[in-house]
N, C-alpha and C positions, 0 to 999 in steps of 0.2 A: 797393857792399857790397865787401870785401874774401875771397880764397876760403878761407880759412878758415872763414870767420863765416857759408859755405853750411850750416853740418850743422847749425848752432844753431837753435832757434827760444823765443824770446820765451815767459820763465814765465810774462808771465799768459793767453797767450792759450793756452797746454798744457794750465795750470791749467781751461780754460774749456772745454778739452776733453774732459778728466774729469771734470765736471760733466754733459758733453753723454749719457755713460757713464751715469751716474748716470739723466740722462731717459729714453735707451735703456729703462732696466729698468723705469719707469712704462710704456713706451709698448708691451714688450713682452706679445707673447697666451704667452708660456712661463711667464713667471711669472704667481703665481695672485693672483685683483683683490685681493686685502686686501695682498698684498706689494707689489705697484702703487702702491699708497694712500702704505706708507711712502715710497717712493722720489722721489713726485712732494713730499711732505715735506722731504725730506733735501733733492734737489736748492734746493727755494728756500729755506733753512736753509743751504746749502752758501752759496750767491749772498748772502745778508746778511753769513755771515761774510767774505766776500772782501769786500764795497765798504765792511765795517767796519774791514780791515786792509791789503788789499793795496791795496783805491781809495784808500782812507784816507793809507795809504802816496805813494800816486803824486801825489795832490794835494799832498800837503803839501810836493813836490819840486818841481812843476810852481809853487807858488808861492817855493823859499828857490832854488830854483835851476834854472827851466828849459831851461837848458840845457846840462843834463849829458845823456850819454847811459849807456845799458843799454849794458853789455859784449858781450851776445851780437849782435843782435840794430842793434845802435849806435838805438835809437830814443826819443826823448826823452820826458817825462812826458806830456805832452799825445797824442805820438801814440800810445799806450801807450794813455790815456784812451782816446782818439777809435776806437781800434783795439776796446778791449775791450768799450764805448759797441755800437760795431755788430754786436759777434758777440752781445752780449747780446743786446739785440731781436728779432737773429735767436731765440736756443733763447728767450726771454717767449713768442714767436709759434709755440714748436710747442709749448712749457709749457701754455698756456693750449687748443689744438686737443687736447694728449690729456687737462686736466682736462675736458672739455668730455666726452667719451669715458668718461673713465671714469664720469662722476653719471647714466651712461647704464647701464649696467653696474651701479655701486651699485642703481639705481633697480631695473632688473632682479631684484635677491640680495633685495629688500624693504627697502632706502630711501632715504626721499626726500629731498633736498633743493631747497626751493624761495626763491623770491619771492611778494613780493604779483602776477606777473596767473599766477602758476599755482594756485591756491588756491583758494577757494569765498572767497560772502559770507559764509558760517556763520564759517569758518575766519578772515578778517578781523577779524570783531569781536571775535572770542573771544583773535587776540591784542593788538589794542585794549588791548579790557581789562585784560591781559598788562600791555601796559605802560605805563597810568596806573598800573597799582595795584606790580607789582614795578622797573620799571626809570628811571620818571620821577621820579621822588622821589628815588634814586643817584644823577642825572647834574648836572655843573655845569655848564650852555651860559654861552659867554660873546659877546658882542656887541663885534666890536673897534673900539675908537672911541681917542680922546687919553687917555679917563676908565680906561678897561678894556685898556692892552697888549694884544700878544699875547701869549699864555700860552709856556712852553714847555712841547717836546712834544717826550718821551720819545723815545729810539730803538726804532724798531720797534712803540711802539704807536699803536696803530688811530681816529682821530680821524673826524669827518662836517666838509666844511665846508660850509657855505650860504652863497649868495647872496640878500641882504633887500634884499625894495626900498619904500621908502614910498610914500604918495602922489605926494607930490611928486617923486617920482621918483629920489630921493638913495638910493644901494643903502649897503652896510653887509657886512660877513662876520659870516656868523655860523660858531660853534664848537663841535661838542660829541663830550667825548671817551667812546667808545665801548671802550675796554680796561678791562676792572673785574677784580678777583679776587672781588666781591661774589654777581652774578648770570650763568651760565653762560652758556659761546659758543655752545652749542644751544641754542633755545630749539625746545620741545617744541611741534609744528602740531597731530597727530592720531598718538595711541598705536598707534589698530588700526592703524594704517597703518605704522607711525613715519614721520612726516614732519616735517621740522624743519626753520628757519632761522638763517641768524645772528646773533648779536644785532645784531651793526651794522646788517645793512640791514635789521633792524627798526628798529634810532632812528632812520637815515635816511627810514624814507618817514613815521615822523610826527613830523619835525621841526616840521614845520605848529604842529604845536599846543606845542611847548612855544616856538616863534619869534610866538606869536599878534599879532596886529596887523601883520603885514608879508607880502609877498607873496612867494612863494619863486619866483624866478627860474631858478637853476642849482644843483647839489648835487651832494657827492661823496664819497666817503671817503679818505683819503689817510693816508701815513704818509712815516715821514722813518727812515733808517737815518745816523746818527753815525759820523763815523770814531772808532776803540777805538783808533789805531793813538799806543801813549806810549812814548817811551824811558825806561825807567823806571830806567838807570842817568845818565845824561844828568844825571837831574834830582833824584837823592837828594847827600843832603849826612850826613854822617860823621856830626854831632851829634845828627840826627834818630834815634829809633828805627828799624829799618829795616818790624818790622811794623805800626805804626802811619802810615808814611807810604806801604803800599801800600795799609792801606786809604782811604788818602784818596785817595791816585791811583785808584781805583776810581769813589770818589765822583766826581770830576774826569770821569773819562772819557762818565760819561755825557753831560756836559754840553759834550762837541766838537760840530764844527763838520758840521753835517749833508753827507754826500755823496752820498745820492740821495734825491728826492721821487717817490715812488708815487702815482698815481691810480686809480680807478675805472669815473670818467667823464669824459667831454670836457667840459671849463669853459673860456671866454670866457679870451682868451690876455690882456686886462689882468685876470683873476681870478689866471690862474695867476704872471704876473710880480708880480701883489702878493703871494700867497703863498710864491711865489719872495725877493722883497724883505724880509719877516717873517720868514724861516728861515733868510736868506743861503744861498740853495740857486742855482747860475745855474742858465740854462734849460733846458742841452742833459742836464743831471743828473735832469731829469723825465722818470719813463718811466709807459706807460699799460698798467696793468692789468685784464685781460679777466677774471683769476682772485679769489678774497678774495687781499687783501694777508697774512694770517699760512694756513698752508693744516696747521696743528699740529691742527685739528679733528677732520685724517681720521685722525686717533689714537682721534679715540672712536666716530668710524661703525664702525673695525676692533673694537674692545671690544662694540657693537651688536650686529656679527655675528658675535665669538670662537664661537659655537655651530654655526657653516657651519663645519667644520676641512676641506672642498675648496677653500675659498676663500684656504687659510694655506697655507704651508708647511709639509710634515710636522714632524713633531713629532721633535727630536731633544735629547739629553739628553748633556750632557759625559759621555762614560763611567769607570770607574777608572782609571789606568792598569798596564796588564799588567805596566809594571817592577817596578812595586812591591807588597810583600805587607802588605797592613791590620793582618795582627797582627805582625810586629815593629817595631820606631821606623824612624822616616825616617832621620834622622841615622844609627843604622848601614848602614841601609842604604846608602848614601849612600858611607861609609865603606869599602864593599866593593867601590865603583864609580860609576865617574857613570851620570846617569838623567839624562833627557829629557823634558822634556811639551810638551805639544803641544796648545796650548787653538786653536780652543772645545771640541777633537775629544775633550779628553781631560779630565777636573777637576783645578783651583787646588787640591785637598782637599788635594794628597801636601806642596804648599809652605805649606797654612795649616801643617798637623799638624809640618812640620819644623818652626815660628814657635813654636807651641804647646810641642811638647817643647824648646828652646830655651829658654823663659820659664819655666820648670817642674824644669828640671836642674841640680843643684845644679854638675855639674864646669863648667858655660856661664859664663866669666866676664862677654863681653860679644856684643851686638849692635851690628852698625850698618849701618847700611843710606840710599840714598837715595828720595825718593817729590815723585813730581812730579803725578801726578792718581791719587786714589784716590775709592772708594767714597763715599756719603751716611754707610752705615752700615760701615764697614771694619773686618773683624776682621784684618786685619794690625796697623789701628794701633792699635787692643785686647789685641794680641798682646805689642807692644811698650810701652802702658804697662802689660801684668803682669809682663811681665819686670824692667820699673823699678821698681815696688812689690815684688819680692821680688830687688831688691836686684841687680840687674844692671846694670852700663856698657850705658846704652844712647846711645847716637849715631846723631841722626836729623836727614840735611839735608834739611830741605822747602822745593821750592822754592816761592816765594812768585810766579815769574815766572810762572807756569805758565797760558798766555794761559786765561780766562775760566770761571778755576777757583779766582785767587786766592781767594777768602773761604770755600770751603772750604778750601784747606790754611790761611788762618789761623786756622781755627776748632779745623784738629785739631793745629794749632802749639801752639793756647794748653795743649789737652788735655795734649800730653806733657810740655811741662814743668811742668804744674800735676804729674804722677805722676811727678815726677821725669830726666826725661829728657835729653841734651844734644841742643838742638836748634840750629843754626843753618840762614840761609839762605840760599844759593846764597853766588855772589861774583860779586864786581866785574867786573862786562863780560861775564859769563860766565853763561848757560841754567848749568845740572846736568841732566841731561836722560836719564841713565844710569841705567839697574835694573841697580844691585846690590845688593848682604846680603850679608855678613859676621858668621858664629859662630866667635866663638873660644874653644874647649874645649881646659880643661886634664885632658889626660892621662897616666899613668904621668907627674907634674910635668912636662909639656912643655905647651907651647900647640900646641893643633890648630887647623887655619885650615878654616870647611865655607862655601862660598863657590857661587852661586848670580846667574847673572849673564842674566838676559834679556831680548828685545826691546820689550817690551809692559809697560804699567803695572801694577804692584800693585794690581788693582783689581777685586774678584771680580765685579760687574758685566758689566765687559766682557770679561773674558775666557772669558765664553760669547760676545761678538761678534765679536771680533774673533780673528782669526790671530796668533798667536805663537809664541810658542819660548822655553824655561827650561830651563839648561846647570843642571845642582848636581852640583856635584865634592870631593871632596878630595886633590886634585890642593892638597899643599904651596908650591908654588912661584905657580900661581895665586893661591893665599890670599895669600901676601905682599907679591904685587904690588897684593893690591885692598884691603889692609891699608896701602899707601903713598900710592894713593889716597883713601882716610878718613884718612890723615895732614894731608896736601897740604892735605882741602877741612874740616882743622877747622884748619889755620892759612890759612887762603883765599889759595894757593899750589894750582898745577897740575902735574900729574905732566910728567918733562920727557923719562922715559926708559921704557921695561920691556922683556921678551924675548917674554914669552908673549901678554898683553893687549894689543888697540893701545886706545886712549886717548887720547881729540881731550881737545883740541884740539894739542895737539907733537907726539902720538905715533899718531896716526892717518892724515890724508892721505899723508904721506912713507910707510909702510908698506904702505899701497894702491898708492901707485904703482911703489914697489919690488916688490910680487909683480906687478903686472901688464907692468913691465920685464920681468922672469924668464922672464916668457908667449914677450911679443916675441924675448927670444934663443934660449927654443925653437926657438919658429918659424923666427926663420933660418937657426939649425942645421939646419934638413927634419925637427924634430921634431911631434910634435899637441901641439896647442898651445889653451889653454881658458882661458875666462871666464867663470862664472856669477853673474850679480850676481841678487837679488829686496830690492829698495827701496820706499818710498811715491814717493820724487824722486827728481830725478837732475839737478842744475843746477852742478854745483859743478865752475868751467871747466875745471880744473887735470884733475879728474877723465878730464872729456868727452874732451879735447885728447889725451891719452892711452891712454883708447882705441881713441880714432880710428888715434893712429898703431898698433895693437896690430892692428884690422883689416889694414890697409896693408903689414903684416906677415907675414897670413895669419894671425890666431889664430885660430878660433871663439869668439863671444863673442851666447849669451841672455842677455838683460836683463827680468828681470819689473818693470818699472814702474806699479803702481797708478796713481797719477796723474800729478805737472806729470815729462813726459821733456822737456829740451831740450836732445839729440839723438837728430838725423835718423837713422835707418838705410836701409841700402840705397844710397848713393850709390855710384857708381859708382868708382873710385876712392879712396876716400877712409872710404866706410862699411862698404861691401857686405856684409863677414863681420858685419857685426851683424845679428842679431835683436833686436825689440823689442815683446813683447807684456804687455796689460795684464787682467786679471780685474776685475772687477767685479760680486759675482753677492752668494748671499744673507750671507753675511761678510765682516766688509771686512778686506783683505790689510793685514794689517801686520806679518808677520814680518820680520823681515831678514835675509840670509843672502849667505854672500859664498864664491862657493867657486876657485882657483889652481889650476889643472892640470888633469893628468888619471890617469886609473888609479890606483896607487898610492899616487904622488906627492905627487895633489890633496892642498890645503891649504882646508881647510873652517871658517869659523869664525859664529857668530851674533851679532847686535849691535844696539846700539840704535838707532845711528845711521844718517840717510840717506845721499846721495851730495850734499849741497849744504852751500855754504859752510856756512853756517851752524852745521850739523852736523860739519862736519871742524874749522874752524874754529874757531870762536866758540861753540862748547857743553861741555860736558865729556860726553861719551859712551864706553862701554867697547862691545869686542871682542871675543869668546873663541873661541879654537881648538876644534872639537869633536873630538876626540885619540879616543873610545875607539872602534875599529872600527865597532864594531856603530854608532853613533848617526851615526857619519862616513856608513857606508853609508842607515842612513833618512835622514838630511838629505840629502844626493843624491838618493836614491828619488823625497823629495817632491816635488822639484828638479824631479826630471824628468816626474814626474806632472805638477806644471804645465805644463810646457810645453809636453804633450799636451791642455789640455785643449781643448775645439772645440767647448763648448757656453757658455760665461761670458768668454770670453777674446777679444779685437780684437788684431788686428797692426795696427804702422805699419806703414803703406808709405809710400819715397823721397822722398812728396811731404807728407809731415805728418799724414798723415788715416789714422785707424783705423777697419779694416773686421773685424764679427765673424766669429768663424773659424763656417766651417760641415764638420759632421762626413764629406760627403762619400761617400766608401768606408768611411770607420774606423767603430764602434763610436761611439757620442754619447759623451762624458767631462766631466761634470761632477766638476773636482778635487775642491773642497767637497766634494761627496756622496759619493764616492769617499772622501775622507781619512777622515770620520764614519762610512762602512760600515767599515774596515780599522779601527778605532778599536770599535766592533760588535763585530766577527769575533772581535779578539783579545784579549776580556774572554771570547768562550765558550770558547776554546779555552783560556783558563785555567782 
């Protein structure tokens, strides 16, 4: 391996390290019990999506281009799949152990999850009556044979597989679908002591009643995870309505090839081979699970225990921002000076109010906005609809390629169009991931721009769960550049040049590299030089190489990277001046902050873009400068606070491993809790 590559980590293996940090929160005694259940479920759902998208992509690569090597660690697709599976099996063993421990804690808290080995005869008889009356009539068992082909198994649905034997010794496979919207997943065994059983375990236990006349030799629950990685742009044809094409693509995705088969019990090798053959799964893609195949029911257990507040995080409510006076119009206040909201610590309400004001303001002539992921019941979209119905020119770019949110976006796009909004669906070859809103208002005969740039989606739900920043400004140069972004999008084009904003795909990576070069020049001149970046993922090789060059030049670099980080810090002579930390805690760290320089010359940006090639070169992303001195100081202070986190932060060592930061002699500091407390204190001061 070349020396230059020794500073890089494989992207997929780095992501698995992130999901391991999620799993650690399910294990941590510092995390309240019911919150640990959340992290266990999130670990599993994260892994499901990882298989659907990333492993699915690797499987396709292995089939189409088996000798192609990724550009960081020179691994082939098959080598990556092998390495991924090795790590996943290790992590799942850890998950199984943690889950068993959590079950014991749940029972001590007053809720039991049982199987038939842990209940009385009377309870068993009660469950049998329930099965006969409430479940058996609703399921459709199948015996696989020449006239009964193996059914289509939807991704992530749970099935029971039963090995059936006749008196003549012939064997067949019986199948029972266990996923249903008709009967509950958690079946009550005893209301008195809050005892429950999973529906799939109940079905599996009574499978002999379903297949009367056969002897059951083996049985197991199983589910498959299907590839969900489809390149929409490669398949799209110009003469097809794009929205209807995306709707059909969603249907097609549900039938893609499986990339994983999970079993809850050991089965004879011949039976496993038969299942693999029927579902077109390779034997090495079979995983054994000692936990339920879907942990989402843990949220139902949380609801049962909701009255025990000590089992949850202490209640926190997004606070009214001290920057806004609720008695004055938001547009008026933004005109007076830049404003910054920090979610979830501060409420999204001022931004929603600004949209409502614009929708009903006779002087507002247009609202333009990019939508990537919105809430199911979106007040943002309702405001845009109201604006259109009030005669405003409303242009909305709805990104239909927002993975797993396509159906929601398709439905909202139809409603926006019906209300009279002009709706566009992104660009050929590029996802529009920017968080940009432009309000144009006629004042004294002139068009004046009010611009909002954010790091996160226009989603009221995630604004309570994700950390994000939202900048609202009356800066007319930023407004003109935002208008140019929307003009280009409406024409199916991308912006080629900007001065204040950084706009991918053409005006972000190059500007980031140029600012890194400026810090290198300062360091080489013997001056203090600094780079601080907070992002979700770091994979862009051009940026990583330039950061390594900056480290060698003596630039101090702090990287707060929640998820994937392919740059390894602390390597002598290469990345020794780089520090990497990851914060995984109560709220999902989602804000992006770029800081270049120190002291008075520091340039501060908030952005929608991570430092991934897909963001910097293959998406429309927007980063905005924070130029107000007080706001700039506030963002830097937030960044520095996160750097001091010694409770939820992990630091990456030079061997690529992460170690949890410990308070030591310093006072314990949870940055998220500290930022929430600051929001509470600011409201009290007002």
